[in-house]
VODO-692419 format. One line per field, with one value per residue: residue number from 1; x, y, z of N, C-alpha, C in turn. Coordinates in steps of 0.05 Angstrom, whole numbers, plus 5000, padded with zeros to 4 digits. Each point is the difference from the previous one (the first is absolute). Example, Ala and Ser with C-alpha at 12.3 -4.5 7.8 and 13.67 -1.06 7.14 Angstrom:
REM VODO-692419
n: c(1|2) $
n_xx: c(5264|4993) $
n_yy: c(4886|5021) $
n_zz: c(5156|4986) $
ca_xx: c(4982|5016) $
ca_yy: c(5024|5024) $
ca_zz: c(5000|5001) $
c_xx: c(5018|4985) $
c_yy: c(5024|5022) $
c_zz: c(5000|5014) $
END
This chain:
REM VODO-692419
n: c(1|2|3|4|5|6|7|8|9|10|11|12|13|14|15|16|17|18|19|20|21|22|23|24|25|26|27|28|29|30|31|32|33|34|35|36|37|38|39|40|41|42|43|44|45|46|47|48|49|50|51|52|53|54|55|56|57|58|59|60|61|62|63|64|65|66|67|68|69|70|71|72|73|74|75|76|77|78|79|80|81|82|83|84|85|86|87|88|89|90|91|92|93|94|95|96|97|98|99|100|101|102|103|104|105|106|107|108|109|110|111|112|113|114|115|116|117|118|119|120|121|122|123|124|125|126|127|128|129|130|131|132|133|134|135|136|137|138|139|140|141|142|143|144|145|146|147|148|149|150|151|152|153|154|155|156|157|158|159|160|161|162|163|164|165|166|167|168|169|170|171|172|173|174|175|176|177|178|179|180|181|182|183|184|185|186|187|188|189|190|191|192|193|194|195|196|197|198|199|200|201|202|203|204|205|206|207|208|209|210|211|212|213|214|215|216|217|218|219|220|221|222|223|224|225|226|227|228|229|230|231|232|233|234|235|236|237|238|239|240|241|242) $
n_xx: c(3286|4999|5012|4977|5001|5001|5019|5020|5017|5022|5011|5023|5016|4977|5022|5011|5009|5009|5006|5008|5013|5009|5004|5009|5014|5007|5004|5011|5012|4997|5026|4993|5013|5020|5009|5022|5013|5026|4998|4990|5017|5018|4994|4999|5023|5008|4991|5012|5022|4996|4996|5022|5016|4991|4987|4995|5024|4989|5026|5006|5014|5017|5013|5019|5010|5018|5016|5003|5020|4977|5007|5002|5012|5014|5004|5006|5014|5010|5004|5011|5011|5005|5008|5011|5010|5012|5014|5016|4995|5015|5024|5008|5020|5000|4999|5020|5025|5016|5014|5014|5014|5027|5006|5025|4979|4991|4984|5002|5002|5017|5013|4997|5005|5019|5008|4998|5010|5017|5011|5010|4996|5010|5019|5005|4996|5013|5018|5000|4998|5019|4995|5001|5022|5008|4991|5011|5020|5011|5022|5010|5024|5006|5023|5008|5012|5020|5008|5006|4977|5001|5005|5013|4994|5026|5002|4984|5023|4997|4995|5019|5015|4991|5003|5023|5002|4993|5016|5018|4997|5000|5020|5012|4994|5008|5021|5004|4997|5012|4998|5009|5004|5025|5001|5023|5010|5024|5006|5016|4998|5006|5016|4989|4988|5014|4992|4994|4992|4988|4995|5000|4982|5018|4986|5023|4999|4975|4999|4981|5010|5019|4981|4988|4976|4998|4986|5021|5014|4989|5000|5025|5006|4987|5012|5021|4995|4994|5020|5010|5018|5005|5004|5024|4990|5004|4991|5024|4983|5016|5004|5013|4976|5012) $
n_yy: c(2816|4995|4977|4997|4990|4978|4981|5014|4995|5008|4999|5002|5010|5012|5011|4982|4975|4999|5026|4995|4978|5015|5020|4981|4988|5024|5004|4976|5010|5018|5004|5024|5009|5008|5003|4997|5015|5000|4978|5022|4996|4993|5021|5015|4988|5004|5025|5001|4989|5016|5020|4989|4997|5023|4993|4981|5010|4999|4999|5025|5009|5012|5012|5001|5010|4987|5019|4975|5010|5011|5009|5023|4987|4986|5022|5013|4979|4998|5026|4995|4978|5013|5019|4981|4985|5018|4980|4986|4976|5002|4999|4998|5002|5001|5026|5001|5002|4987|5022|4988|5006|4999|4997|4997|4989|4999|5015|5025|5001|4979|5009|5025|4994|4984|5017|5020|4985|4989|5018|5022|4989|4979|5014|5016|4980|4983|5019|5004|4974|5004|5026|4993|4986|5020|5016|4984|5001|5001|4985|4993|5001|4996|4996|5005|4980|4986|4977|5021|5004|4975|4996|5023|5004|4993|5025|4988|5012|5018|4981|4984|5021|5007|4975|5000|5024|4989|4979|5017|5015|4976|4993|5024|4996|4975|5008|5021|4982|4986|5023|5003|4974|5010|4984|4987|4994|4989|5001|4979|5006|4976|4988|5023|4986|5022|5022|5005|4975|5003|5022|4980|4981|4990|4989|5007|5023|5007|4973|5001|4975|5018|5011|5017|4990|5024|4983|4984|5022|5006|4974|5001|5021|4990|4977|5015|5014|4977|4996|4993|5017|4984|5022|4999|5017|5013|4977|4990|4996|4980|5007|4977|4988|4999) $
n_zz: c(2477|5026|4995|5014|4976|5015|5001|5012|4979|5012|4976|5013|4982|4992|4989|5018|4994|5025|4997|4975|5008|5020|4983|4983|5019|5008|4974|4998|5021|4980|5004|5009|4979|5015|4975|5014|4983|4992|4986|4989|4979|5018|5015|4978|4994|5025|4999|4976|5011|5021|4983|4989|5021|5009|4978|5018|5002|5024|5005|5005|4979|5016|4981|5019|4978|5014|5004|5008|4986|4992|5024|4986|4980|5019|5014|4978|4994|5025|5000|4976|5010|5022|4984|4986|5020|5015|4992|5017|4990|4979|5012|4975|5017|4974|4999|4983|5007|4985|5005|4981|5022|4999|5025|4989|4987|5025|4986|5007|4974|4999|5020|4992|4974|5010|5019|4983|4981|5016|5015|4988|4976|5011|5012|4980|4983|5017|5004|4973|4998|5019|4997|4974|5002|5016|4981|4981|5017|4976|4996|4976|5011|4975|5012|4975|5014|5011|4989|4985|5012|4992|4975|5004|4975|4996|5007|5018|5008|4981|4982|5011|5002|4975|4992|5014|4989|4976|5006|5010|4978|4988|5016|4995|4975|5003|5013|4985|4981|5019|5013|4975|5001|5003|4979|5005|4976|5001|4974|5005|4974|4989|4982|4991|4981|5004|4988|5025|5001|4976|5014|5018|4991|4984|4981|4989|5014|4994|4994|4981|4997|5005|4985|5016|4994|4990|4985|5005|4996|4977|4997|5009|4985|4979|5006|5004|4978|4988|5016|4977|5008|5020|5015|5012|5017|4977|4994|4995|4981|5003|4974|5004|4999|5024) $
ca_xx: c(4981|5010|4985|5000|4991|5022|5025|5019|5028|5022|5024|5022|5016|4979|5003|5012|5008|4983|4979|4979|4985|4983|4978|4981|4986|4982|4977|4983|4987|4980|5010|5008|5029|5017|5026|5021|5027|5010|4994|4971|4993|4999|4976|4977|5000|4989|4971|4987|5001|4978|4974|4998|5000|4979|4980|4977|5009|4982|5015|5012|5029|5012|5029|5011|5029|5011|5028|5000|5023|4993|4982|4976|4984|4987|4979|4979|4987|4982|4978|4983|4984|4980|4980|4985|4985|4991|5011|5019|4999|5025|5023|5022|5024|5015|5020|5027|5022|5021|5026|5020|5026|5015|4996|5016|4988|4976|5002|4977|4976|4990|4990|4975|4980|4993|4985|4974|4983|4993|4991|4986|4973|4984|4994|4984|4974|4986|4994|4979|4974|4995|4975|4977|5000|4990|4972|4986|5005|5006|5017|5022|5024|5019|5025|5017|5028|5018|5018|5024|4999|5006|5024|5007|5019|5021|4993|4974|5001|4981|4974|4995|4997|4974|4979|4998|4984|4972|4991|4995|4977|4977|4995|4990|4973|4983|4998|4984|4973|4987|4975|4985|4990|5018|5018|5023|5017|5020|5005|5028|5004|5026|5002|4974|5003|4990|5019|5020|5019|5015|5019|5024|5010|4992|4990|5023|5008|4978|4980|4972|4990|5008|4986|4971|4981|4988|4973|5002|5002|4974|4980|5004|4990|4971|4989|5003|4980|4973|4997|5003|5026|5006|5027|5003|5002|5027|5017|5011|4996|5020|4990|5025|4996|5012) $
ca_yy: c(4988|4975|4976|4985|4973|4981|5005|5014|4993|5014|4983|5015|4982|4984|4999|4975|4981|4992|5020|4997|4975|5005|5016|4983|4983|5016|5007|4976|4999|5021|5025|5024|5001|5022|4989|5020|4994|5023|5000|5002|4982|4972|4999|4997|4972|4983|5006|4987|4971|4994|5002|4977|4974|5000|5018|5003|5011|5021|5023|5017|5001|5026|5000|5024|5001|5011|4995|4992|5012|5028|4999|5016|4985|4978|5012|5008|4976|4990|5019|4998|4976|5005|5018|4985|4978|5005|4980|4981|4976|4984|5014|4982|5015|4982|5015|4999|4995|4983|5002|4979|5012|4998|5023|5023|5013|5013|5029|5013|4998|4973|4997|5014|4988|4973|5003|5013|4982|4976|5006|5025|4998|4983|5015|5024|4993|4990|5022|5016|4986|4991|5011|4986|4973|5003|5007|4976|4978|4976|5002|4980|5011|4979|5012|4980|5002|4984|4982|5015|5011|4978|4987|5018|4992|5020|5021|5010|5012|5022|4988|4985|5019|5013|4980|4994|5022|4993|4980|5013|5018|4983|4993|5024|5005|4980|5007|5024|4996|4977|5008|5017|4983|5001|4977|5005|4977|5003|4976|5001|4980|4995|5011|4999|5007|5026|5017|5009|4978|4997|5023|4993|4973|4987|4972|4983|5000|4991|4989|5003|4979|5005|5024|4998|5015|5022|4993|4986|5020|5015|4983|5003|5027|5000|4983|5015|5021|4989|4984|4971|4991|5010|5010|5015|5029|5010|4978|5000|4973|4993|4984|4996|4978|4975) $
ca_zz: c(5019|5010|4994|5025|4996|4997|5013|4983|5005|4986|4994|4989|4983|4987|4971|4990|5020|5022|5003|4979|5005|5023|4991|4986|5019|5016|4983|5000|5027|5001|5010|4984|5000|4992|4992|5001|4989|4985|4971|4995|4979|5011|5017|4982|4990|5021|5001|4977|5005|5019|4986|4981|5014|5021|4989|5018|5026|5009|5008|4980|5001|4992|4998|5010|4996|5024|5006|5028|5015|5005|5023|4995|4981|5015|5016|4981|4989|5021|5003|4976|5003|5020|4988|4980|5011|5027|5019|4990|5017|4997|4988|4992|4993|4984|4984|5010|4981|5012|4987|5007|4999|5026|5019|4993|4976|5009|4999|5014|4983|5001|5028|5003|4983|5009|5024|4994|4984|5015|5027|5003|4989|5018|5024|4995|4991|5024|5018|4988|5002|5028|5012|4989|5012|5027|4999|4991|5019|4985|4976|4999|4987|4992|4990|4987|5008|4983|5013|5004|5027|5018|4990|4977|4979|4997|4981|5006|5027|5003|4997|5024|5022|4997|5005|5028|5011|4994|5019|5026|4998|5000|5028|5013|4990|5013|5028|5004|4989|5013|5013|4981|4979|4977|4998|4983|4995|4979|4984|4992|4979|4989|4972|4985|4971|4995|4986|5019|5003|4975|4998|5015|4995|4975|5003|5002|5028|5017|4982|5007|5017|5028|5010|5006|4983|5015|5009|5025|5021|5000|5013|5029|5007|4999|5022|5025|5000|5001|5025|4994|5011|5026|5005|5026|4995|4994|4991|4973|4988|4980|4978|4984|4981|5009) $
c_xx: c(5010|4981|5000|4990|5025|5025|5021|5028|5018|5022|5021|5018|4982|5003|5011|5004|4979|4976|4977|4984|4982|4975|4978|4985|4981|4976|4981|4985|4979|5008|5000|5030|5012|5028|5021|5026|5008|4990|4970|4992|4997|4976|4975|4998|4988|4970|4985|5000|4978|4973|4996|4997|4978|4977|4976|5007|4982|5014|5011|5030|5009|5030|5011|5031|5013|5030|5002|5024|4996|4980|4974|4981|4985|4976|4976|4984|4980|4975|4981|4982|4978|4978|4983|4982|4989|5010|5022|5000|5025|5021|5022|5024|5020|5023|5028|5020|5023|5027|5020|5027|5014|4997|5015|4990|4974|5004|4977|4974|4988|4989|4972|4978|4991|4984|4972|4981|4990|4988|4984|4972|4981|4992|4981|4972|4983|4992|4978|4973|4992|4975|4975|4998|4988|4970|4983|5001|5005|5017|5021|5022|5019|5024|5017|5029|5016|5015|5027|5001|5007|5027|5010|5021|5021|4993|4973|4999|4978|4971|4992|4995|4972|4978|4999|4985|4971|4990|4994|4977|4974|4993|4988|4971|4980|4996|4982|4971|4984|4973|4982|4988|5017|5020|5023|5017|5019|5003|5029|5005|5030|5001|4974|5005|4987|5020|5022|5022|5019|5018|5027|5012|4989|4990|5023|5010|4978|4978|4972|4989|5008|4986|4971|4984|4988|4972|5001|5001|4973|4979|5002|4990|4970|4988|5003|4978|4972|4996|5002|5026|5004|5029|5000|5002|5029|5019|5012|4999|5020|4987|5024|4998|5012|4979) $
c_yy: c(4973|4977|4982|4971|4982|5009|5011|4991|5018|4980|5018|4980|4983|4997|4975|4982|4995|5020|4996|4975|5003|5016|4983|4983|5015|5010|4976|4997|5022|5027|5022|5003|5027|4990|5022|4989|5025|5001|4999|4979|4971|4996|4996|4972|4981|5004|4986|4970|4992|5000|4976|4974|4998|5018|5004|5011|5024|5026|5017|5001|5028|4997|5027|5000|5015|4993|4994|5010|5029|5000|5015|4985|4977|5011|5008|4976|4988|5017|4998|4975|5004|5019|4985|4979|5004|4980|4984|4977|4984|5017|4980|5017|4981|5013|4997|4999|4986|5003|4979|5012|4998|5025|5024|5015|5014|5030|5012|4998|4972|4994|5012|4986|4973|5001|5011|4981|4976|5005|5025|5000|4984|5015|5023|4994|4989|5023|5018|4988|4993|5012|4987|4972|5001|5005|4975|4978|4974|5006|4978|5013|4976|5014|4978|5006|4982|4981|5013|5013|4979|4988|5015|4988|5022|5021|5013|5015|5021|4989|4985|5018|5013|4980|4991|5022|4996|4980|5012|5019|4984|4992|5024|5006|4981|5007|5024|4996|4979|5007|5016|4983|5000|4977|5007|4975|5006|4973|5003|4978|4995|5013|4996|5010|5026|5017|5010|4979|4999|5024|4993|4973|4990|4972|4980|4998|4989|4991|5005|4979|5003|5024|4994|5016|5023|4993|4986|5019|5016|4984|5001|5027|5000|4984|5014|5021|4989|4983|4970|4989|5013|5010|5014|5029|5009|4979|5005|4971|4995|4982|4996|4976|4973|4983) $
c_zz: c(5010|4992|5024|4996|4996|5014|4980|5008|4984|4996|4988|4984|4983|4970|4989|5024|5022|5002|4980|5005|5024|4993|4986|5020|5018|4984|4999|5026|5004|5011|4979|5003|4993|4995|4999|4990|4984|4972|4995|4979|5010|5019|4983|4989|5021|5003|4977|5004|5020|4986|4982|5016|5022|4991|5018|5028|5008|5007|4977|5004|4992|5001|5008|4996|5023|5003|5030|5015|5007|5023|4995|4981|5013|5016|4982|4990|5021|5003|4976|5002|5020|4989|4980|5012|5028|5021|4986|5019|5000|4986|4995|4991|4986|4984|5012|4978|5014|4985|5010|4996|5027|5017|4992|4976|5007|5000|5016|4984|5001|5028|5002|4985|5010|5026|4995|4986|5017|5027|5002|4990|5018|5025|4994|4991|5023|5018|4989|5004|5029|5012|4989|5011|5028|5001|4992|5021|4986|4976|5002|4984|4994|4987|4987|5007|4981|5018|5006|5028|5021|4993|4976|4981|4998|4978|5006|5027|5003|4999|5025|5024|4999|5007|5029|5015|4995|5020|5027|5000|5000|5029|5015|4992|5013|5030|5005|4990|5014|5012|4982|4977|4975|5002|4982|4999|4977|4986|4990|4980|4995|4973|4985|4972|4993|4984|5019|5004|4976|4995|5012|4993|4973|5005|5002|5029|5018|4981|5009|5018|5029|5012|5006|4980|5017|5011|5027|5024|5002|5014|5031|5010|5001|5023|5027|5002|5004|5025|4995|5011|5027|5001|5027|4994|4996|4990|4973|4990|4978|4979|4981|4981|5008|5015) $
END
């Protein structure tokens, strides 16, 4: 049965880092939440954290283990959220991966996985929810991009290419959504202290003091959703800590 009380947000990549912190902040803001990521155990940990840190949150939280590189899984997840809540007011596309390797080491598998995780999931989940957004005449889509889409670090060719696609899709979303009450913005962080960052860089190479706290990015996402931060339609907001 659909739950028609309160606003609903979907957060992908919600099992850690920016996604997890965004989920906590949106719970504090009273949103019902659908958390998407591959690892069911980590999603459950985030749900428990929300219950512990935001005990008075009026919204409910559901965890949907989802392989965001699987187009059918993404579509099913979007449909499951609509069946559960009946609406979606905010979509945060935060899932992604960032293989660090030279161009001559890019394989068809790495190409496909990187595009699907960073760009494909963003496109397909937005498309799945679009009819609902149109019916509601209101929604905010926040896509997490990267500074790599603006100033790519050597070895991030695939990641940068996928994220520049995210930036352009954000512009397209804003353009098509302008007359429908649908807003879209991208956030391009610099180096953020996340498990994904540490898969590629040790603290010796990139010290913690040189990285951003995931909460800093989550706060920008929350403020865009709540209307506390102005942005141009389809804008890519750079957050590099400088």
